C-alpha positions in Angstrom: 15.5 -44.4 46.7 16.1 -43.5 43.0 14.3 -40.8 40.9 12.4 -41.8 37.7 13.3 -39.2 35.2 10.4 -38.8 32.5 11.2 -37.3 28.7 9.5 -34.1 28.1 5.8 -34.9 26.4 5.2 -38.2 28.5 2.9 -39.4 31.0 -0.4 -37.2 31.5 0.8 -34.1 31.4 2.2 -34.7 28.1 -0.5 -36.6 26.6 -3.1 -33.7 27.4 -0.8 -31.1 25.6 -0.7 -33.3 22.5 -4.2 -33.9 23.1 -5.1 -29.8 23.0 -2.9 -28.7 20.3 -4.4 -31.8 18.5 -7.6 -30.2 19.1 -6.1 -26.9 18.0 -4.9 -28.0 14.8 -7.8 -29.4 14.3 -10.5 -26.5 14.7 -8.3 -24.2 12.6 -9.2 -25.5 9.2 -6.6 -28.3 9.2 -9.3 -31.2 9.4 -12.6 -31.6 7.8 -15.0 -28.6 7.0 -17.8 -29.0 8.9 -21.0 -29.8 7.7 -23.2 -26.5 7.8 -26.1 -27.3 5.9 -25.0 -24.7 3.3 -23.2 -25.5 0.5 -19.8 -23.4 1.5 -17.1 -25.5 -0.4 -18.6 -24.4 -3.6 -18.5 -20.7 -2.7 -16.0 -18.0 -5.0 -14.4 -15.4 -2.8 -15.0 -11.7 -4.5 -13.2 -10.9 -7.5 -9.7 -8.9 -6.6 -9.6 -5.1 -7.0 -7.8 -3.9 -10.2 -4.8 -2.0 -9.7 -4.9 1.9 -10.5 -3.9 3.5 -13.7 -0.8 4.4 -13.5 -1.2 7.8 -14.2 -3.7 7.7 -11.3 -1.6 6.6 -8.7 1.5 9.7 -10.1 -1.5 12.3 -9.7 -2.0 10.8 -6.2 2.0 10.8 -5.6 2.3 14.1 -7.1 -0.5 16.0 -5.3 0.6 14.7 -1.7 4.4 15.8 -2.3 4.1 19.2 -4.0 1.9 20.0 -1.2 4.1 19.3 1.5 6.7 20.9 -0.6 4.6 23.9 -1.1 4.1 24.2 2.8 7.7 24.1 3.5 7.7 20.6 5.3 10.1 18.2 3.2 13.4 18.3 2.0 13.3 18.2 -2.1 15.2 15.0 -3.4 12.9 13.0 -5.2 14.8 10.0 -4.5 13.5 10.2 -0.6 10.3 11.1 -2.0 9.7 7.7 -4.0 9.8 9.7 -7.3 10.8 8.9 -10.6 12.6 11.8 -12.2 9.8 12.2 -14.6 7.0 12.6 -11.8 9.8 15.3 -9.9 9.8 17.3 -13.1 6.0 17.0 -12.9 6.0 17.8 -9.3 8.5 21.2 -9.9 6.3 22.7 -12.3 2.9 22.1 -9.9 4.8 23.6 -7.2 5.6 26.7 -9.4 2.3 27.5 -10.4 1.0 26.7 -6.6 3.2 29.0 -5.1 2.5 31.7 -7.6 -1.3 30.9 -7.5 -1.5 30.8 -3.7 -0.3 34.5 -3.5 -2.8 35.6 -6.0 -5.8 33.8 -4.8 -4.8 31.9 -1.6 -4.4 28.4 -0.2 -7.3 26.6 -1.3 -7.2 28.1 -4.9 -2.9 26.4 -5.1 -4.7 23.0 -3.2 -7.5 23.1 -6.1 -4.9 23.9 -8.7 -2.4 21.4 -7.6 -4.8 18.5 -8.2 -5.3 20.0 -11.4 -2.1 20.0 -12.3 -0.5 17.1 -11.1 -3.6 15.4 -13.3 -2.8 16.8 -16.2 1.1 16.5 -15.9 0.9 12.5 -15.0 -1.9 12.0 -18.0 0.6 13.2 -20.6 3.4 11.8 -19.1 2.1 8.5 -19.1 0.4 9.5 -22.4 4.2 9.7 -23.9 5.4 6.7 -22.3 6.0 7.4 -18.9 8.9 5.5 -16.5 10.2 3.5 -19.6 11.9 6.2 -21.4 15.1 6.2 -20.0 17.1 4.7 -17.4 16.2 8.1 -15.0 12.6 8.6 -15.8 
């Protein structure tokens, strides 16, 4: 008695698998859009949010790492922090001032100083050209 070998994907099981796969493809949007009665085809996506200005991004990253350095929870290598040399210079000035402020007026005052001085430093840095002024800036 000879055994007949079927190729994969043939017979009733293969047809059922093929039909299921086809239904799945059509259900995921590869077919014609379903009629809903509304004018769905002419809606537009909301505009993408505009990117934050570079001085805002600089302020966030410098303030974050300034707090980490002030708390002593990180190593002070600017490259491992993802900072440019210019941002790192701002960070060093901010941390020096924050240490003095923390000693004088406490942690809350140092925290407020970090936000204020990081913002001032980044705005000034970008006003004068930002990171494009030199190879490590």
